C-alpha positions in Angstrom: 7.7 -20.8 -10.3 4.2 -22.3 -11.0 2.4 -20.3 -8.4 4.3 -17.0 -8.9 2.1 -14.0 -8.2 2.5 -10.6 -9.8 2.4 -8.1 -6.9 2.0 -4.3 -7.4 3.1 -2.3 -4.4 3.2 1.5 -4.0 5.8 3.2 -1.8 8.5 0.5 -1.8 11.6 2.6 -1.1 11.4 2.2 2.7 9.2 1.1 5.6 6.5 -1.4 5.0 6.8 -1.3 1.3 10.4 -2.2 1.3 9.9 -4.9 3.9 7.1 -6.5 1.8 9.2 -6.2 -1.4 12.1 -8.1 0.2 9.8 -10.9 1.4 7.8 -11.3 -1.8 11.0 -11.5 -3.8 12.4 -14.1 -1.4 9.2 -16.1 -1.7 9.6 -16.2 -5.5 7.0 -13.7 -6.5 7.3 -10.8 -9.0 7.2 -7.3 -7.6 6.3 -4.2 -9.6 6.9 -1.3 -7.3 6.8 2.4 -7.4 9.0 5.0 -5.6 9.4 8.8 -5.8 13.0 9.2 -6.8 15.2 7.8 -9.7 17.9 7.0 -7.1 15.5 4.8 -5.1 14.3 3.0 -8.3 17.8 2.4 -9.5 18.9 1.0 -6.1 16.0 -1.4 -5.9 16.4 -2.5 -9.5 20.1 -3.2 -9.0 19.4 -5.2 -5.9 16.5 -7.3 -7.1 16.9 -7.3 -10.9 14.5 -8.8 -13.4 11.7 -9.8 -13.5 11.1 -7.2 -10.8 10.4 -3.7 -12.0 10.7 -0.4 -10.1 9.3 2.8 -11.5 9.4 6.4 -10.5 5.8 7.4 -9.8 4.1 10.1 -7.7 0.7 8.4 -6.9 -0.9 11.9 -6.5 -0.2 12.6 -10.2 -2.8 10.6 -12.2 -1.0 10.9 -15.5 2.1 9.2 -13.9 0.0 6.4 -12.4 -1.8 5.9 -15.7 1.5 5.6 -17.6 2.9 3.2 -15.0 -0.2 1.0 -15.0 -0.4 0.8 -18.8 3.3 -0.1 -19.1 3.2 -2.7 -16.3 0.0 -4.4 -17.5 1.3 -4.5 -21.1 4.6 -6.1 -20.0 3.5 -8.3 -17.2 -0.2 -8.6 -17.2 -2.7 -7.6 -14.5 -1.5 -7.9 -11.0 -2.7 -10.8 -8.7 -2.2 -8.6 -5.7 -2.5 -4.8 -5.7 -1.2 -3.3 -2.5 -1.9 0.4 -1.9 0.8 0.9 0.7 2.1 4.4 0.0 1.2 6.8 2.8 2.3 9.9 4.8 1.4 11.2 8.3 1.1 14.8 9.5 3.6 16.1 12.1 1.9 16.0 15.5 -0.3 19.0 16.1 -3.8 20.0 16.9 -5.9 20.1 13.8 -6.1 23.9 13.6 -2.3 24.1 13.7 -1.7 21.7 10.8 -0.8 23.9 7.8 -3.2 23.5 4.9 -0.3 22.3 2.6 0.5 19.5 5.0 -3.2 18.5 5.4 -3.6 18.5 1.6 -0.5 16.3 1.2 -1.9 13.6 3.6 -5.3 13.6 1.8 -3.6 13.6 -1.7 -1.3 10.7 -0.9 -3.4 8.6 1.4 -6.8 8.9 -0.4 -6.4 10.3 -3.9 -3.3 8.3 -4.5 -5.1 5.1 -3.7 -8.0 6.0 -6.0 -5.6 6.8 -8.8 -3.9 3.4 -8.5 -7.2 1.6 -8.4 -8.6 3.5 -11.3 -5.8 2.4 -13.6 -4.9 -1.1 -12.4 -8.4 -2.5 -11.5 -10.0 -2.6 -15.0 -7.5 -5.2 -16.3 -8.0 -7.2 -13.1 -11.8 -7.0 -13.5 -11.6 -8.2 -17.1 -10.3 -11.5 -16.0 -12.4 -11.6 -12.8 -9.5 -12.2 -10.4 -7.2 -10.3 -8.1 -7.0 -8.9 -4.6 -6.8 -5.2 -3.8 -5.4 -4.4 -0.4 -5.7 -0.8 0.8 -3.5 -0.1 3.7 -5.5 1.4 6.6 -4.4 1.8 10.2 -5.4 1.3 13.8 -6.2 5.0 13.4 -8.6 4.1 10.6 -10.8 2.4 13.3 -10.0 4.6 16.3 -8.7 8.1 16.9 -6.0 10.0 18.9 -5.2 13.7 19.3 -2.7 15.5 17.0 -3.2 13.0 14.1 -6.6 14.2 12.9 -5.5 14.5 9.2 -4.1 11.0 9.2 -7.1 9.6 11.0 -9.4 11.2 8.5 -7.5 9.7 5.6 -7.5 6.2 7.0 -11.2 6.3 8.1 -11.8 7.3 4.5 -9.9 4.3 3.2 -12.1 2.0 5.3 -15.2 3.5 3.7 -13.8 3.6 0.2 -12.7 -0.1 0.5 -16.1 -1.2 1.8 -17.9 0.5 -1.1 -15.4 -0.8 -3.7 -15.9 -4.3 -2.4 -19.6 -4.0 -3.3 -18.7 -3.0 -6.9 -16.3 -5.7 -7.8 -17.1 -8.7 -10.0 -17.2 -12.2 -8.4 -13.7 -13.6 -8.1 -12.1 -10.4 -6.8 -11.6 -8.8 -3.4 -11.0 -5.4 -1.9 -9.7 -5.4 1.7 -8.8 -2.7 4.2 -5.8 -3.8 6.1 -4.5 -2.5 9.4 -0.8 -3.5 9.3 -0.4 -3.3 13.1 2.1 -1.2 15.0 5.6 -1.5 13.4 8.8 0.3 14.1 9.1 2.6 11.1 10.1 6.2 10.4 6.5 7.1 10.4 6.0 5.6 13.9 9.0 7.5 15.2 7.2 10.8 14.2 4.3 9.7 16.5 6.1 7.8 19.3 9.6 9.1 19.3 12.2 6.8 20.8 9.5 4.5 22.1 8.8 3.4 18.5 11.9 1.1 18.8 10.0 -1.1 21.2 7.5 -2.2 18.6 7.6 -5.0 16.0 10.8 -4.8 13.8 10.2 -4.3 10.1 11.8 -7.6 9.0 9.7 -9.6 11.5 6.6 -7.8 10.3 7.5 -8.3 6.7 7.6 -12.1 6.9 4.4 -12.2 8.9 2.6 -9.8 6.6 3.6 -11.4 3.3 2.5 -14.9 4.5 -0.8 -13.3 5.5 -1.3 -11.4 2.2 -0.6 -14.5 0.1 -3.6 -16.3 1.8 -6.1 -13.6 0.9 -8.7 -14.5 -1.8 -12.1 -13.5 -3.1 -13.8 -14.9 0.0 -12.2 -12.0 2.0 -13.9 -9.4 -0.1 -15.1 -6.5 2.0 -13.3 -7.6 5.1 -11.5 -5.1 7.4 -8.5 -7.2 8.5 -5.4 -6.8 10.7 -2.0 -8.5 10.2 -1.8 -11.1 13.0 0.5 -10.1 15.8 
């Protein structure tokens, strides 16, 4: 496929990552994804096959991210799209009742994990002055609600991190903070309970999001965008 893109996506075993993987593959693009368990990696590899590649990586562990990035770039070249999708949310509770271990996990995955992935994939993209980095934010990265303070803090941080990164990139590249919208996922069920089922189904969102992502370019650098409803 002449216009095939190499797309790196974190957190592809379920939710938004899985939905995007399916749609990118269907559209003829190459997906390099990471998951947390060997079972999930094996299932994805068996389903989608080559040239797609699924690795077991904990984005909070920099040595694992570095090894993944080095191998992926050596085999497939720098990504055209780098999608920092992996994320977790705290269980609903006032901030002072959120255990420190849970708070740390949200910060480690949602902020430090994004920085780890950027640190090890971006240099090869910058060397050729091309590529789009999309850091997944949230409506709660631009507003707040009670009982999700750790998650809000992490996504507000992503908005600021992305804006600053956009000012550092060479011409030809873009960094974008993306609010995916409200989608029926396991994460949404933590927040909304049974009402989560009334929101956009994953498959519908996946088609819409991938079409939107494929249109992003250097002219969108620094933008804070939302997947169209």
